[in-house]
DSSP file (Angstrom, degrees, kcal/mol; ACC not computed):
  #  RESIDUE AA STRUCTURE BP1 BP2  ACC     N-H-->O    O-->H-N    N-H-->O    O-->H-N    TCO  KAPPA ALPHA  PHI   PSI    X-CA   Y-CA   Z-CA
    1    1 A M              0   0    0      0, 0.0    49,-3.3     0, 0.0    50,-0.4   0.000 360.0 360.0 360.0 142.3    0.0   24.0  -12.4
    2    2 A K  E     +A   49   0A   0     47,-0.2    78,-2.2    48,-0.1    79,-0.4  -0.694 360.0 179.6 -92.6 146.3   -0.2   20.6  -10.9
    3    3 A A  E     -AB  48  79A   0     45,-2.3    45,-2.8    -2,-0.3     2,-0.5  -0.964  24.7-131.0-143.7 159.4    2.9   18.7   -9.8
    4    4 A I  E     -AB  47  78A   0     74,-3.0    74,-2.7    -2,-0.3     2,-0.5  -0.956  20.2-166.0-112.8 128.9    3.8   15.4   -8.2
    5    5 A I  E     -AB  46  77A   0     41,-2.6    41,-2.7    -2,-0.5     2,-0.4  -0.965   1.9-165.1-116.0 129.2    6.1   15.4   -5.2
    6    6 A S  E     -AB  45  76A   0     70,-2.6    70,-2.2    -2,-0.5     2,-0.4  -0.927   3.0-170.3-114.3 141.7    7.8   12.2   -4.0
    7    7 A V  E     +AB  44  75A   0     37,-2.6    37,-2.2    -2,-0.4     2,-0.4  -0.993  12.0 168.5-132.1 122.3    9.4   11.8   -0.6
    8    8 A I  E     +AB  43  74A   0     66,-1.9    66,-3.2    -2,-0.4     2,-0.3  -0.999  20.1  94.8-138.7 137.6   11.5    8.8    0.3
    9    9 A G  E    S-A   42   0A   0     33,-1.8    33,-3.3    -2,-0.4    64,-0.1  -0.957  72.3 -35.8 167.5-178.7   13.9    8.0    3.1
   10   10 A E  E    S-A   41   0A   0     62,-0.4    31,-0.2    -2,-0.3    30,-0.1  -0.402  70.6-105.9 -64.5 134.8   14.3    6.4    6.5
   11   11 A D        +     0   0    0     29,-2.6    -1,-0.1    -2,-0.1    26,-0.0  -0.326  52.9 149.2 -66.5 141.0   11.2    6.8    8.6
   12   12 A R    >   -     0   0    0     -3,-0.1     3,-0.9    -2,-0.0     2,-0.0  -0.953  50.0 -80.5-160.9 159.7   11.2    9.3   11.5
   13   13 A P  T 3  S+     0   0    0      0, 0.0     0, 0.0     0, 0.0     0, 0.0  -0.336 105.0  27.3 -65.0 145.3    8.6   11.5   13.2
   14   14 A G  T 3> S+     0   0    0      3,-0.0     4,-2.5     4,-0.0     5,-0.2   0.441  73.2 122.9  92.1   1.7    7.6   14.8   11.6
   15   15 A I  H <> S+     0   0    0     -3,-0.9     4,-2.5     2,-0.2     5,-0.3   0.962  80.5  43.0 -62.2 -51.9    8.2   14.2    7.9
   16   16 A I  H  > S+     0   0    0      1,-0.2     4,-2.8     2,-0.2     5,-0.3   0.909 114.4  52.4 -61.3 -41.5    4.7   14.9    6.8
   17   17 A A  H  > S+     0   0    0      1,-0.2     4,-2.1     2,-0.2    -1,-0.2   0.912 111.4  45.7 -61.2 -43.6    4.6   18.0    9.1
   18   18 A K  H  X S+     0   0    0     -4,-2.5     4,-2.0     2,-0.2    -2,-0.2   0.917 115.8  45.0 -68.7 -42.8    7.8   19.4    7.7
   19   19 A V  H  X S+     0   0    0     -4,-2.5     4,-2.1    -5,-0.2    -2,-0.2   0.947 116.1  45.4 -66.8 -47.3    6.9   18.9    4.0
   20   20 A S  H  X S+     0   0    0     -4,-2.8     4,-2.4    -5,-0.3    -1,-0.2   0.860 111.3  53.8 -66.9 -33.8    3.4   20.2    4.4
   21   21 A S  H  X S+     0   0    0     -4,-2.1     4,-2.5    -5,-0.3    -1,-0.2   0.918 108.7  49.0 -64.0 -43.1    4.6   23.2    6.4
   22   22 A K  H  X S+     0   0    0     -4,-2.0     4,-1.2     2,-0.2    -2,-0.2   0.911 112.2  48.1 -63.5 -41.8    7.1   24.1    3.7
   23   23 A L  H  <>S+     0   0    0     -4,-2.1     5,-2.7     1,-0.2     3,-0.3   0.907 110.3  52.1 -64.8 -40.6    4.4   23.8    1.0
   24   24 A F  H ><5S+     0   0    0     -4,-2.4     3,-1.8     1,-0.2    -2,-0.2   0.917 105.6  54.9 -59.3 -44.7    2.0   26.0    3.1
   25   25 A E  H 3<5S+     0   0    0     -4,-2.5    -1,-0.2     1,-0.3    -2,-0.2   0.825 111.5  44.9 -57.6 -32.1    4.7   28.7    3.4
   26   26 A M  T 3<5S-     0   0    0     -4,-1.2    29,-0.4    -3,-0.3    -1,-0.3   0.297 116.0-115.4 -97.0   8.7    4.9   28.8   -0.4
   27   27 A N  T < 5 +     0   0    0     -3,-1.8     2,-0.5     1,-0.2    25,-0.3   0.885  62.8 151.5  57.6  43.3    1.1   28.8   -0.8
   28   28 A V      < -     0   0    0     -5,-2.7     2,-0.4    -8,-0.1    -1,-0.2  -0.919  38.7-138.3-104.7 127.7    1.1   25.4   -2.5
   29   29 A N  E     -C   49   0A   0     20,-2.1    20,-2.7    -2,-0.5     2,-0.6  -0.725   4.6-139.4 -91.5 130.5   -2.1   23.3   -2.0
   30   30 A I  E     +C   48   0A   0     -2,-0.4    18,-0.2    18,-0.2     3,-0.1  -0.798  24.4 174.7 -85.7 118.8   -1.9   19.6   -1.4
   31   31 A E  E     +     0   0A   0     16,-2.9     2,-0.3    -2,-0.6    17,-0.2   0.757  65.1   3.3 -96.9 -29.8   -4.7   18.0   -3.4
   32   32 A D  E     -C   47   0A   0     15,-1.6    15,-2.4     2,-0.0    -1,-0.3  -0.987  62.5-171.4-155.4 150.7   -4.0   14.3   -2.7
   33   33 A I  E     -C   46   0A   0     -2,-0.3     2,-0.4    13,-0.2    13,-0.2  -0.996   6.8-178.0-149.0 139.3   -1.5   12.4   -0.7
   34   34 A S  E     +C   45   0A   0     11,-2.3    11,-2.7    -2,-0.3     2,-0.3  -0.995  14.7 169.0-135.9 130.1   -0.5    8.7   -0.3
   35   35 A Q  E     +C   44   0A   0     -2,-0.4     2,-0.3     9,-0.2     9,-0.2  -0.992   4.2 165.6-142.7 151.3    2.1    7.5    2.2
   36   36 A T  E     -C   43   0A   0      7,-2.5     7,-2.8    -2,-0.3     2,-0.5  -0.970  30.1-126.2-153.6 164.8    3.3    4.2    3.6
   37   37 A I  E     -C   42   0A   0     -2,-0.3     2,-0.6     5,-0.2     5,-0.2  -0.985  21.2-171.6-119.2 125.3    6.1    2.8    5.5
   38   38 A M  E >  S-C   41   0A   0      3,-3.2     3,-1.4    -2,-0.5    -2,-0.0  -0.934  72.2 -32.9-120.9 106.4    8.0   -0.2    4.0
   39   39 A Q  T 3  S-     0   0    0     -2,-0.6    -1,-0.1     1,-0.3     3,-0.1   0.922 127.3 -41.4  48.1  55.4   10.5   -1.9    6.3
   40   40 A N  T 3  S+     0   0    0      1,-0.2   -29,-2.6   -30,-0.1     2,-0.5   0.508 115.6 117.2  72.0   8.7   11.4    1.3    8.1
   41   41 A Y  E <   -AC  10  38A   0     -3,-1.4    -3,-3.2   -31,-0.2     2,-0.4  -0.935  56.7-144.3-107.6 127.1   11.4    3.4    4.8
   42   42 A F  E     -AC   9  37A   0    -33,-3.3   -33,-1.8    -2,-0.5     2,-0.4  -0.724  19.2-177.5 -87.4 131.5    8.9    6.2    4.5
   43   43 A T  E     +AC   8  36A   0     -7,-2.8    -7,-2.5    -2,-0.4     2,-0.4  -0.999   4.7 171.3-131.3 135.2    7.5    6.8    1.1
   44   44 A M  E     -AC   7  35A   0    -37,-2.2   -37,-2.6    -2,-0.4     2,-0.4  -0.999  14.1-168.8-143.7 138.6    5.0    9.5    0.2
   45   45 A I  E     -AC   6  34A   0    -11,-2.7   -11,-2.3    -2,-0.4     2,-0.4  -0.998  13.4-174.0-125.5 131.9    3.6   10.8   -3.1
   46   46 A M  E     -AC   5  33A   0    -41,-2.7   -41,-2.6    -2,-0.4     2,-0.5  -0.967  19.9-148.0-126.0 140.6    1.6   14.1   -3.2
   47   47 A M  E     -AC   4  32A   0    -15,-2.4   -16,-2.9    -2,-0.4   -15,-1.6  -0.946  31.3-178.1-101.3 127.0   -0.3   15.8   -5.9
   48   48 A V  E     -AC   3  30A   0    -45,-2.8   -45,-2.3    -2,-0.5     2,-0.5  -0.862  27.0-137.7-126.4 159.0   -0.1   19.5   -5.4
   49   49 A D  E     +AC   2  29A   0    -20,-2.7   -20,-2.1    -2,-0.3     3,-0.3  -0.975  17.1 178.1-116.6 118.6   -1.4   22.7   -7.1
   50   50 A T    >   +     0   0    0    -49,-3.3     3,-1.7    -2,-0.5   -48,-0.1   0.365  51.6 105.8 -98.5   3.1    1.1   25.5   -7.4
   51   51 A S  T 3  S+     0   0    0    -50,-0.4    -1,-0.2     1,-0.3   -23,-0.1   0.734  81.4  45.6 -63.5 -24.3   -1.1   27.9   -9.3
   52   52 A K  T 3  S+     0   0    0     -3,-0.3    -1,-0.3   -25,-0.3     2,-0.2   0.457  90.5 104.3 -97.1  -0.8   -1.7   30.2   -6.2
   53   53 A S    <   -     0   0    0     -3,-1.7   -26,-0.1     1,-0.1   -27,-0.1  -0.559  64.3-147.4 -80.3 142.9    2.0   30.4   -5.2
   54   54 A S  S    S+     0   0    0     -2,-0.2     2,-0.3   -28,-0.2    -1,-0.1   0.627  80.1  85.8 -80.7 -12.7    4.0   33.5   -6.0
   55   55 A A  S    S-     0   0    0    -29,-0.4    -2,-0.1    -5,-0.1     2,-0.1  -0.636  81.3-123.6 -86.9 145.9    7.0   31.2   -6.4
   56   56 A D     >  -     0   0    0     -2,-0.3     4,-2.3     1,-0.1     5,-0.2  -0.309  31.7 -96.1 -81.6 172.2    7.7   29.6   -9.8
   57   57 A F  H  > S+     0   0    0      1,-0.2     4,-2.9     2,-0.2     5,-0.2   0.900 122.9  51.4 -55.9 -46.7    8.0   25.8  -10.3
   58   58 A A  H  > S+     0   0    0      1,-0.2     4,-2.4     2,-0.2    -1,-0.2   0.880 110.1  49.3 -61.7 -39.5   11.9   25.9  -10.2
   59   59 A T  H  > S+     0   0    0      2,-0.2     4,-2.1    -3,-0.2    -1,-0.2   0.916 113.6  45.2 -67.3 -43.8   11.9   27.8   -6.9
   60   60 A I  H  X S+     0   0    0     -4,-2.3     4,-2.0     2,-0.2    -2,-0.2   0.933 113.4  50.6 -65.0 -45.0    9.4   25.4   -5.3
   61   61 A S  H  X S+     0   0    0     -4,-2.9     4,-2.1    -5,-0.2    -2,-0.2   0.918 111.1  48.1 -59.2 -44.9   11.2   22.4   -6.6
   62   62 A Q  H  X S+     0   0    0     -4,-2.4     4,-2.7     1,-0.2    -1,-0.2   0.875 108.5  54.7 -64.9 -37.3   14.5   23.7   -5.2
   63   63 A A  H  X S+     0   0    0     -4,-2.1     4,-2.4     1,-0.2    -1,-0.2   0.874 108.5  49.6 -63.3 -36.7   12.9   24.4   -1.9
   64   64 A M  H  X S+     0   0    0     -4,-2.0     4,-2.5     2,-0.2    -2,-0.2   0.908 110.7  48.6 -68.8 -41.9   11.8   20.8   -1.7
   65   65 A V  H  X S+     0   0    0     -4,-2.1     4,-2.1     2,-0.2    -2,-0.2   0.931 112.7  49.1 -61.4 -45.4   15.3   19.5   -2.6
   66   66 A Q  H  X S+     0   0    0     -4,-2.7     4,-2.2     1,-0.2    -2,-0.2   0.920 110.7  49.6 -60.7 -45.4   16.7   21.8    0.1
   67   67 A L  H  X S+     0   0    0     -4,-2.4     4,-2.2     1,-0.2    -1,-0.2   0.917 108.2  54.4 -60.2 -43.1   14.2   20.6    2.7
   68   68 A G  H  X>S+     0   0    0     -4,-2.5     5,-2.7     1,-0.2     4,-0.9   0.906 108.2  48.9 -56.9 -43.2   15.0   17.0    1.8
   69   69 A Q  H  <5S+     0   0    0     -4,-2.1     3,-0.4     1,-0.2    -1,-0.2   0.896 110.7  51.3 -63.6 -40.0   18.7   17.6    2.4
   70   70 A E  H  <5S+     0   0    0     -4,-2.2    -2,-0.2     1,-0.2    -1,-0.2   0.858 119.4  34.2 -65.6 -36.2   17.9   19.2    5.8
   71   71 A I  H  <5S-     0   0    0     -4,-2.2    -1,-0.2    -5,-0.1    -2,-0.2   0.352 112.6-110.4-105.4   5.8   15.7   16.3    7.0
   72   72 A G  T  <5S+     0   0    0     -4,-0.9   -62,-0.4    -3,-0.4     2,-0.3   0.835  76.1 122.2  72.8  33.8   17.7   13.5    5.4
   73   73 A M      < -     0   0    0     -5,-2.7     2,-0.8    -6,-0.2    -1,-0.3  -0.868  65.8-119.6-123.3 158.0   15.0   12.6    2.8
   74   74 A D  E     +B    8   0A   0    -66,-3.2   -66,-1.9    -2,-0.3     2,-0.5  -0.885  38.0 179.9 -96.5 109.9   15.0   12.4   -1.0
   75   75 A I  E     +B    7   0A   0     -2,-0.8     2,-0.3   -68,-0.2   -68,-0.2  -0.955   3.2 174.5-117.6 126.7   12.4   14.8   -2.2
   76   76 A K  E     -B    6   0A   0    -70,-2.2   -70,-2.6    -2,-0.5     2,-0.4  -0.960  14.2-158.0-130.1 147.8   11.7   15.4   -5.9
   77   77 A M  E     -B    5   0A   0     -2,-0.3     2,-0.4   -72,-0.2   -72,-0.2  -0.991  11.8-179.0-127.6 134.0    9.0   17.4   -7.7
   78   78 A Q  E     -B    4   0A   0    -74,-2.7   -74,-3.0    -2,-0.4     2,-0.2  -0.973  36.4-104.3-130.7 146.0    7.8   16.9  -11.3
   79   79 A N  E  >  -B    3   0A   0     -2,-0.4     4,-2.4   -76,-0.2     3,-0.4  -0.486  34.2-128.0 -61.4 134.9    5.3   18.6  -13.5
   80   80 A Q  H  > S+     0   0    0    -78,-2.2     4,-3.0     1,-0.2     5,-0.2   0.875 106.8  55.1 -58.4 -39.5    2.2   16.4  -13.5
   81   81 A S  H  > S+     0   0    0    -79,-0.4     4,-2.0     2,-0.2    -1,-0.2   0.875 110.5  45.5 -65.2 -35.7    2.0   16.4  -17.4
   82   82 A I  H  > S+     0   0    0     -3,-0.4     4,-2.3     2,-0.2    -1,-0.2   0.915 113.2  50.6 -69.8 -43.2    5.6   15.2  -17.6
   83   83 A F  H  X S+     0   0    0     -4,-2.4     4,-1.4     1,-0.2    -2,-0.2   0.926 111.4  48.4 -58.2 -46.3    4.9   12.6  -14.9
   84   84 A D  H  < S+     0   0    0     -4,-3.0     3,-0.3     1,-0.2     4,-0.2   0.917 111.4  49.5 -61.2 -44.8    1.8   11.4  -16.8
   85   85 A A  H >< S+     0   0    0     -4,-2.0     3,-0.9     1,-0.2    -1,-0.2   0.877 110.0  51.0 -63.9 -38.0    3.7   11.2  -20.1
   86   86 A M  H 3< S+     0   0    0     -4,-2.3    -1,-0.2     1,-0.2    -2,-0.2   0.798 115.6  41.9 -69.6 -28.0    6.5    9.1  -18.5
   87   87 A H  T 3< S+     0   0    0     -4,-1.4     2,-0.3    -3,-0.3    -1,-0.2   0.188  83.3 121.3-108.5  16.4    4.1    6.7  -17.0
   88   88 A R    <         0   0    0     -3,-0.9    -3,-0.0    -4,-0.2    -4,-0.0  -0.633 360.0 360.0 -79.7 135.7    1.7    6.2  -19.9
   89   89 A V              0   0    0     -2,-0.3    -1,-0.1     0, 0.0    -4,-0.0   0.432 360.0 360.0 -93.8 360.0    1.4    2.7  -21.1
């Protein structure tokens, strides 16, 4: 299953490394990534594939929320099909 992960918060070193390491631990593949810094705020959107992970969507999503709390970032994960439906014009 494809999912969209968003990461937002005050910029600091190591954000991409921590998020990608956690996804690697859960065998989640990053398929695309876009990140920028806007006036000291880090923003990143990733498209990931969870199909090879032994963890279910809820477990991965909760791990991302937990990681966000640990590193002081707001991390959210959405199913790609829900994300697409919400942003359809």
